[in-house]
C-alpha positions as CSV (number, residue, x, y, z in Angstrom):
1,M,114.6,126.9,107.2
2,K,116.3,128.1,104.3
3,D,118.7,125.7,102.6
4,E,122.3,125.8,103.1
5,N,125.4,125.1,100.8
6,I,128.0,123.0,102.2
7,G,131.1,125.4,102.6
8,I,134.0,122.9,103.1
9,T,137.7,123.5,102.5
10,R,139.2,120.9,100.3
11,R,141.9,119.1,102.3
12,T,144.3,116.2,101.3
13,V,145.0,113.8,104.2
14,L,146.8,110.7,103.1
15,T,146.5,108.1,105.7
16,A,148.0,104.5,106.0
17,A,145.7,101.5,104.9
18,A,144.2,99.9,107.7
19,G,144.0,96.2,107.8
20,V,140.7,94.4,107.4
21,S,141.3,92.7,110.7
22,A,141.4,95.9,112.5
23,I,137.6,96.5,111.6
24,G,135.2,95.1,113.9
25,L,131.5,94.2,113.7
26,A,129.4,97.4,113.4
27,G,127.1,97.2,116.1
28,Q,123.3,97.5,115.3
29,V,121.4,100.3,117.0
30,S,117.7,99.6,117.8
31,A,115.2,102.1,116.5
32,Q,114.3,103.1,120.2
33,T,117.9,104.1,121.2
34,Q,118.6,105.9,117.9
35,P,118.8,109.8,118.1
36,P,116.4,111.8,116.0
37,V,117.3,113.1,112.6
38,R,118.3,116.6,113.1
39,E,120.2,117.4,109.6
40,L,120.4,115.9,106.2
41,Y,122.8,116.6,103.3
42,V,121.0,116.4,100.2
43,L,122.1,115.5,96.7
44,D,120.1,114.8,93.6
45,H,119.9,111.1,93.1
46,D,119.3,111.1,89.2
47,S,122.0,113.6,88.4
48,L,124.8,111.4,89.9
49,N,126.6,108.7,87.8
50,P,126.3,105.3,89.0
51,A,129.9,105.4,90.7
52,D,128.9,108.7,92.6
53,Q,125.3,107.0,93.4
54,M,127.3,104.1,95.1
55,L,129.5,106.3,97.1
56,A,126.6,108.6,98.3
57,Q,124.6,105.5,99.2
58,S,127.4,104.0,101.3
59,I,127.8,107.2,103.1
60,Q,124.2,107.3,103.6
61,G,124.1,103.6,104.8
62,I,127.1,104.2,107.4
63,T,125.6,107.5,108.8
64,S,122.1,106.3,109.1
65,A,121.9,106.0,112.7
66,Q,123.3,109.3,113.4
67,E,121.5,112.8,113.9
68,S,123.2,113.9,110.7
69,G,122.7,111.9,107.7
70,V,122.5,112.0,103.8
71,W,119.1,112.4,101.5
72,L,119.1,111.7,97.8
73,S,116.4,114.0,96.3
74,G,113.8,112.2,93.9
75,R,110.4,112.3,92.6
76,G,107.2,110.8,93.9
77,I,106.6,110.5,97.6
78,I,110.5,110.8,98.0
79,G,109.9,114.4,97.1
80,I,106.7,114.9,99.3
81,I,108.6,113.6,102.4
82,E,111.4,115.9,101.7
83,G,109.1,118.9,101.7
84,E,107.9,117.8,105.1
85,F,111.5,118.0,106.6
86,R,111.3,121.8,107.6
87,G,108.0,121.2,109.6
88,D,109.8,118.4,111.3
89,G,112.7,120.7,112.3
90,I,115.2,118.9,110.0
91,R,117.8,121.1,108.8
92,V,118.5,120.8,105.0
93,R,121.8,121.5,103.8
94,R,122.6,121.2,99.9
95,A,125.7,119.2,98.8
96,N,127.5,120.2,95.6
97,N,128.9,116.8,94.9
98,V,129.4,113.3,96.4
99,F,132.9,114.3,97.8
100,D,131.4,117.2,99.7
101,L,129.7,114.2,101.7
102,V,133.1,112.4,102.0
103,R,134.7,115.4,103.6
104,Q,131.5,116.3,105.8
105,F,131.5,112.7,107.3
106,K,135.1,112.0,107.2
107,S,135.3,111.4,110.8
108,V,133.0,108.4,110.6
109,I,134.6,106.8,107.5
110,A,137.0,104.1,108.5
111,G,138.2,104.1,104.9
112,A,137.3,102.7,101.3
113,V,136.5,99.5,99.7
114,V,137.5,99.4,96.0
115,Y,135.3,97.7,93.5
116,K,134.6,97.7,89.8
117,L,131.1,98.7,88.2
118,G,129.3,95.9,86.3
119,T,131.3,93.2,88.2
120,P,130.1,91.0,91.4
121,S,132.3,93.1,93.3
122,V,129.6,95.8,93.4
123,N,127.7,93.4,95.7
124,V,130.8,92.5,97.6
125,A,131.5,96.0,98.3
126,T,127.9,96.6,99.3
127,S,128.0,93.4,101.6
128,I,131.2,94.6,103.7
129,C,130.9,98.6,103.8
130,G,128.5,98.3,106.7
131,G,130.7,96.1,108.9
132,M,134.0,97.9,108.0
133,K,132.3,101.3,108.5
134,A,133.7,102.1,104.6
135,V,132.7,103.8,101.6
136,A,132.4,102.1,98.3
137,I,134.8,103.5,95.7
138,D,134.6,102.4,92.2
139,E,138.0,102.2,90.3
140,S,137.4,105.3,88.4
141,L,137.2,107.3,91.6
142,L,140.3,106.0,93.1
143,D,142.5,109.3,92.6
144,Q,139.6,111.4,93.9
145,A,139.3,109.2,97.0
146,K,143.1,109.5,97.8
147,T,143.1,113.1,97.4
148,A,140.1,113.3,99.8
149,G,142.3,111.4,102.2
150,L,140.5,108.0,102.2
151,S,142.4,105.0,103.3
152,L,142.1,102.0,100.9
153,L,141.0,99.1,103.3
154,V,140.4,96.3,100.8
155,D,140.3,95.9,97.0
156,V,137.5,93.6,96.2
157,R,137.5,93.8,92.4
158,D,138.4,90.2,91.7
159,M,135.9,88.7,94.2
160,N,132.6,87.3,93.8
161,E,129.5,87.1,96.4
162,A,130.3,83.3,97.2
163,E,133.9,84.2,98.1
164,A,132.7,87.2,100.0
165,Y,130.4,85.1,102.1
166,V,133.0,82.7,103.3
167,K,135.6,85.4,103.9
168,Y,133.4,88.2,105.6
169,R,130.6,86.1,107.0
170,R,131.2,87.6,110.4
171,L,130.3,91.0,109.2
172,F,126.9,90.2,108.3
173,S,123.6,90.5,110.2
174,H,121.2,87.9,110.8
175,G,117.5,88.3,109.8
176,I,118.1,90.4,106.8
177,L,119.6,90.0,103.2
178,V,119.5,91.9,100.0
179,E,119.4,90.3,96.5
180,Q,120.2,92.8,94.0
181,P,121.5,92.7,90.3
182,V,125.1,94.3,89.9
183,D,123.5,96.4,87.1
184,K,121.5,98.4,89.8
185,P,124.5,100.1,91.6
186,G,122.4,103.1,92.4
187,H,119.5,101.7,94.3
188,L,119.2,99.9,97.7
189,R,122.8,100.0,98.6
190,D,122.2,102.5,101.4
191,F,119.7,100.1,103.2
192,A,121.9,97.0,102.5
193,I,125.0,98.9,104.2
194,A,122.9,100.4,107.1
195,H,121.9,96.8,108.1
196,R,125.3,95.1,107.4
197,A,123.1,92.9,105.1
198,F,124.9,90.0,102.7
199,T,124.1,91.5,99.3
200,F,124.2,88.9,96.5
201,F,122.6,88.2,93.1
202,T,122.3,84.4,91.9
203,H,120.7,81.9,89.6
204,D,121.9,79.1,92.1
205,S,118.9,78.0,94.1
206,A,121.2,76.0,96.4
207,F,123.4,79.0,97.2
208,R,120.5,81.2,97.8
209,H,119.0,78.6,100.2
210,K,122.3,78.2,102.1
211,V,122.8,81.8,102.8
212,I,119.1,82.5,103.7
213,T,119.0,79.6,106.1
214,D,122.3,80.5,107.5
215,L,121.4,84.0,108.3
216,G,117.9,83.2,109.3
217,P,115.4,81.8,110.3
218,N,112.5,84.2,109.1
219,A,114.9,86.4,107.2
220,I,113.5,89.2,105.2
221,V,115.2,89.4,101.6
222,Y,114.9,93.0,100.0
223,G,115.5,93.5,96.5
224,W,114.5,91.3,93.4
225,G,115.5,87.9,91.9
226,P,116.1,86.6,88.4
227,D,112.4,85.6,88.0
228,E,109.4,86.1,90.3
229,F,107.9,82.7,90.8
230,G,111.3,80.8,91.3
231,W,112.7,83.5,93.6
232,I,109.7,83.6,95.9
233,S,109.7,79.8,96.0
234,D,113.2,79.8,96.9
235,L,112.6,82.3,99.6
236,S,109.5,80.7,101.0
237,A,111.1,77.2,101.1
238,A,114.0,78.8,103.0
239,Q,111.4,80.3,105.5
240,S,111.9,83.8,104.4
241,T,109.9,86.4,102.9
242,A,110.5,89.2,100.3
243,G,110.6,93.0,100.3
244,P,110.4,93.9,96.5
245,A,112.8,97.0,96.7
246,D,115.4,96.6,93.9
247,W,114.7,100.3,92.7
248,S,114.2,101.8,96.1
249,T,116.1,104.9,97.2
250,N,116.6,106.5,100.7
251,L,115.2,103.3,102.4
252,S,117.9,103.6,105.1
253,M,116.6,107.1,106.0
254,L,112.8,106.3,105.5
255,E,113.0,103.9,108.2
256,R,114.6,106.5,110.5
257,L,112.2,109.3,110.2
258,A,110.0,109.2,113.3
259,V,106.5,108.4,113.1
260,T,103.9,107.9,116.0
261,G,100.5,106.5,115.9
262,I,99.9,105.3,112.3
263,K,96.0,104.8,112.2
264,R,93.7,104.3,109.1
265,P,90.9,106.5,108.8
266,F,88.0,105.4,111.0
267,R,84.8,104.4,109.3
268,T,81.5,103.3,110.7
269,S,80.1,99.8,110.2
270,L,77.8,99.4,107.4
271,P,74.1,98.5,108.3
272,K,72.7,95.0,107.7
273,E,70.8,94.6,104.5
274,D,69.0,91.6,102.5
275,G,68.4,91.7,98.8
276,V,71.7,93.3,97.8
277,K,74.9,91.9,96.7
278,Y,78.4,93.2,97.6
279,I,81.6,93.8,95.5
280,A,84.9,95.1,96.5
281,F,87.8,96.3,94.3
282,V,91.5,95.7,95.3
283,L,94.5,97.2,93.5
284,S,97.2,94.6,93.0
285,D,100.9,94.7,93.8
286,G,100.8,96.4,97.2
287,D,103.9,94.3,98.2
288,N,106.1,96.5,96.1
289,L,108.1,98.7,98.4
290,Q,109.9,100.5,95.7
291,W,106.5,101.6,94.0
292,L,104.8,102.7,97.1
293,G,107.9,104.4,98.1
294,G,108.4,105.9,94.7
295,G,106.0,107.2,92.1
296,F,102.7,105.6,93.5
297,A,101.4,108.5,95.5
298,T,101.9,111.1,92.7
299,S,100.8,109.1,89.7
300,E,97.3,110.1,88.2
301,A,96.9,106.2,87.3
302,F,97.1,105.3,90.9
303,W,96.8,107.3,94.3
304,A,96.8,110.6,92.4
305,S,93.9,109.6,90.0
306,P,91.2,112.2,90.0
307,L,88.8,109.3,90.3
308,R,90.2,108.4,93.9
309,G,87.5,109.0,96.5
310,T,84.5,108.8,93.9
311,F,83.7,105.2,94.6
312,P,84.8,102.8,97.2
313,M,88.4,101.4,96.4
314,T,90.9,99.2,98.3
315,W,94.4,99.6,98.2
316,E,97.2,96.9,99.2
317,V,100.1,98.2,101.0
318,S,103.3,96.2,102.3
319,T,103.2,95.4,105.9
320,L,107.0,96.0,105.9
321,L,106.2,99.8,105.5
322,S,105.6,99.8,109.3
323,K,109.3,99.1,109.6
324,V,111.0,100.6,106.5
325,G,108.5,103.4,105.4
326,P,106.3,104.6,108.1
327,R,106.0,108.1,106.6
328,V,104.6,106.4,103.4
329,L,101.9,104.8,105.4
330,R,101.2,108.0,107.3
331,Y,101.1,110.0,104.1
332,L,98.5,107.5,102.6
333,Y,96.4,107.2,105.6
334,R,96.3,111.0,106.3
335,H,95.2,111.7,102.5
336,A,92.7,108.9,102.3
337,T,89.0,109.5,101.7
338,Q,86.1,107.6,103.3
339,N,86.1,105.5,100.1
340,D,89.8,104.4,100.5
341,G,90.3,101.2,102.1
342,F,93.5,99.4,103.1
343,V,94.5,95.7,103.4
344,A,98.2,94.2,104.0
345,G,99.6,92.4,100.8
346,A,100.4,90.6,99.0
347,G,101.9,88.5,101.7
348,V,102.7,88.9,105.3
349,P,105.3,90.1,106.6
350,G,106.6,90.1,102.9
351,Y,105.9,88.5,99.6
352,T,105.9,84.7,100.4
353,Y,104.0,81.6,99.3
354,P,102.5,80.0,102.4
355,H,102.4,76.6,100.8
356,L,106.0,76.4,100.6
357,Q,106.9,77.9,104.2
358,P,108.1,75.1,106.5
359,D,106.4,77.0,109.5
360,R,103.6,79.0,108.7
361,F,103.1,79.5,112.5
362,A,106.4,81.2,112.8
363,L,105.6,83.4,109.8
364,A,102.3,84.6,111.3
365,Q,103.8,85.5,114.5
366,Q,106.5,87.4,112.7
367,A,104.1,89.4,110.9
368,A,101.8,90.1,113.9
369,P,103.5,93.1,115.3
370,M,104.1,94.8,111.9
371,L,100.6,94.3,111.0
372,A,99.5,95.9,114.3
373,E,101.9,98.8,113.9
374,A,100.5,99.4,110.1
375,D,96.9,99.2,111.5
376,L,96.0,96.6,109.1
377,S,93.4,94.0,110.0
378,I,92.9,92.4,106.7
379,A,95.8,90.4,105.5
380,S,96.4,89.5,101.6
381,V,98.0,86.3,100.7
382,L,99.4,85.1,97.3
383,N,99.9,81.5,97.1
384,T,101.0,78.7,94.7
385,N,98.3,77.0,92.6
386,S,98.9,74.0,94.6
387,G,98.2,75.6,98.0
388,S,95.0,76.0,99.7
389,L,92.9,78.6,101.5
390,S,93.3,76.6,104.9
391,E,97.1,77.4,104.9
392,T,96.0,80.8,106.1
393,A,94.7,79.5,109.5
394,P,97.8,80.8,111.5
395,I,97.2,84.3,110.2
396,L,93.6,83.9,111.0
397,D,94.4,83.0,114.5
398,L,96.1,86.5,115.2
399,P,93.7,88.3,117.4
400,H,93.7,91.6,115.6
401,I,93.1,90.0,112.2
402,K,89.6,90.2,110.9
403,G,90.1,88.1,107.7
404,V,92.2,87.2,104.8
405,I,92.1,87.8,101.2
406,Y,93.3,85.1,99.0
407,K,94.7,85.0,95.5
408,D,96.5,82.3,93.6
409,Y,99.5,82.8,91.7
410,A,98.0,82.4,88.1
411,P,95.2,83.6,87.8
412,Y,94.7,85.4,90.7
413,N,91.1,84.3,90.8
414,R,91.8,80.7,90.3
415,S,89.9,79.8,93.5
416,Q,86.8,81.6,92.0
417,G,85.5,83.0,95.2
418,R,85.7,80.1,97.6
419,V,85.9,80.9,101.2
420,F,87.5,79.2,104.2
421,W,86.1,79.8,107.7
422,H,88.4,79.5,110.7
423,N,86.9,80.6,114.1
424,G,84.4,82.8,112.5
425,K,86.8,84.7,110.4
426,P,86.7,84.2,106.5
427,C,89.6,83.7,104.1
428,V,87.8,84.9,101.0
429,S,89.4,84.2,97.5
430,Y,89.1,86.6,94.4
431,R,86.2,85.9,92.2
432,Y,87.0,88.0,89.6
433,L,89.9,90.0,87.7
434,L,90.2,93.3,86.0
435,W,93.2,92.3,83.8
436,E,93.5,93.8,80.4
437,G,93.1,90.9,77.9
438,L,92.2,88.3,80.5
439,Q,88.8,89.7,82.2
440,E,87.5,92.9,81.1
441,P,84.7,95.4,82.8
442,A,81.9,94.1,80.7
443,E,82.5,90.3,81.7
444,V,83.1,91.1,85.3
445,A,79.6,93.0,85.5
446,R,77.9,90.3,83.6
447,R,79.0,87.6,85.8
448,F,78.3,89.6,89.0
449,A,74.8,90.2,87.8
450,L,74.1,86.3,88.1
451,Q,75.2,86.0,91.7
452,P,72.4,85.8,94.3
453,A,71.4,88.8,96.4
454,T,71.1,87.0,99.8
455,P,73.9,88.2,101.8
456,L,72.6,86.9,105.2
457,K,72.8,83.3,104.2
458,D,74.9,83.0,100.9
459,V,78.6,83.8,100.5
460,S,77.9,83.9,97.0
461,S,76.3,87.3,97.4
462,Y,79.8,88.6,97.8
463,A,82.7,89.2,95.4
464,L,86.2,90.3,95.5
465,V,87.9,91.8,92.3
466,Q,91.5,92.2,91.7
467,A,92.3,95.1,89.5
468,H,95.8,94.5,87.9
469,A,97.9,97.5,88.7
470,W,99.8,97.4,85.4
471,S,96.7,96.9,83.0
472,Y,94.7,99.8,81.1
473,G,97.8,102.1,81.0
474,K,96.5,103.5,77.7
475,T,92.8,103.9,78.7
476,G,92.9,105.7,81.9
477,G,94.4,103.1,84.2
478,P,92.9,100.5,86.6
479,L,90.6,103.1,88.3
480,E,89.1,103.9,85.0
481,A,88.4,100.3,84.4
482,I,86.8,100.0,87.8
483,R,84.7,103.1,87.1
484,R,83.6,101.6,83.9
485,T,82.6,98.3,85.7
486,I,80.7,100.0,88.5
487,E,78.6,101.5,85.9
488,L,77.5,98.2,84.5
489,L,76.5,96.7,87.8
490,P,73.1,95.8,88.7
491,P,71.0,98.5,91.0
492,N,70.9,96.3,94.0
493,T,74.8,96.3,94.2
494,R,76.5,97.8,97.2
495,V,80.2,98.7,96.2
496,V,82.3,98.4,99.5
497,T,85.8,98.4,100.4
498,A,87.4,95.0,101.1
499,D,87.8,95.5,104.7
500,Q,84.1,96.3,104.8
501,L,83.2,93.3,102.7
502,V,85.2,91.0,105.0
503,E,83.4,92.6,108.0
504,L,80.1,92.1,106.6
505,M,80.7,88.4,105.7
506,A,82.0,87.7,109.3
507,R,79.2,89.5,110.8
508,N,76.4,88.0,108.6
509,L,77.8,84.7,108.1
510,G,80.6,83.9,110.7
511,N,78.4,82.3,113.2
512,R,76.9,79.9,110.7
């Protein structure tokens, strides 16, 4: 259907400011009861300034459960999915500017929350807009907001996240939080507002632990923290997991777009062989929602590489995509070749360190339905160096899980290929790395050549290699590094996907 421009007469409606006490909790609507998306008003994300991005996202968040909503155009898979709208029967309308959206959705906007860019009030406004059914208005847009007839509900310009948590805690959902720097006003705000998620950013581990445990248990925290290891350690100790998403856009709409029957491509089992050795290459950083939901699919260094499909390759994908990005999974599965394998990771349901989790059984039970919905039978785990392979037993206990792939924090292959068996299922640690400056193709091939070729009796006949996603950028990318490695391997090598390798190990050695 042809795009249509919004034609809306500019009106000035001045209404009295409503008190915060009049704004009740915004009831969450389950995915099963939400109406299908019929119509989307589209603006280009990157052409907007930060204040307009915040405003557009707040409208997107409070309208996310409706038949008519907002989409912010972008690159990567965002552009691919937008191209599918017409085939899905979704009517696309082009908005001229963000205040076109205000006028279009005025009937569902209770008013405005005023904040100031560059201050903690960015997160305060994000936290409370969902519960108040309000839009976020930077102080630079106040005159335009009044002209558009928006009521000023509350001014939070002098408020920080800790004060907002005390004052507005009744507005916040349980089970979901967002940690997001205030210097990223243009990303992830729609998702936080759609879910009424308390949004904050802190260097105070005690405050982080308090809000996560208060709003938990088993909370999922989207965004990113001040530093990787410290942040994930804090989340793990509070029995929560992370969804790296601080640069995400349209996440509130991606989770709304209907998908049924997500299935990985079917592959027949490999024949039993002796006198050979097996190796599988897995790309790292599949926990990264913003990457998978952004440029991953169209980058020639990754999914769009001309080398993809020419050799067996395994891709980590986040289990959380089954909830917040099923269209992304569907696209990858539909366009996969017979040489593309998939594992969940790193971490289930999100990025976490099992060693620090108070209740690993509860974590596995939380992940189980997401793993099933994503059609993933191999889970990938990233653990602290003080952790152990045996800590994955609750995941291995899940009926549809065939095995676990294990990596330590630093280096990923610290456990050097060790295997933990649990009820005939293997937890296999990485034996090698392809990481620029740490372990190169020639070294991996040389060491692998020394491994035995007795796969029916020796786990040392199998090797997992983690290819670092952010290495080899100037020399063709990680897939080119994998290609060079394969060329150097001995002739009795079988290059397989990680799911095939785990299946072979279980079939050949699991009963021993």
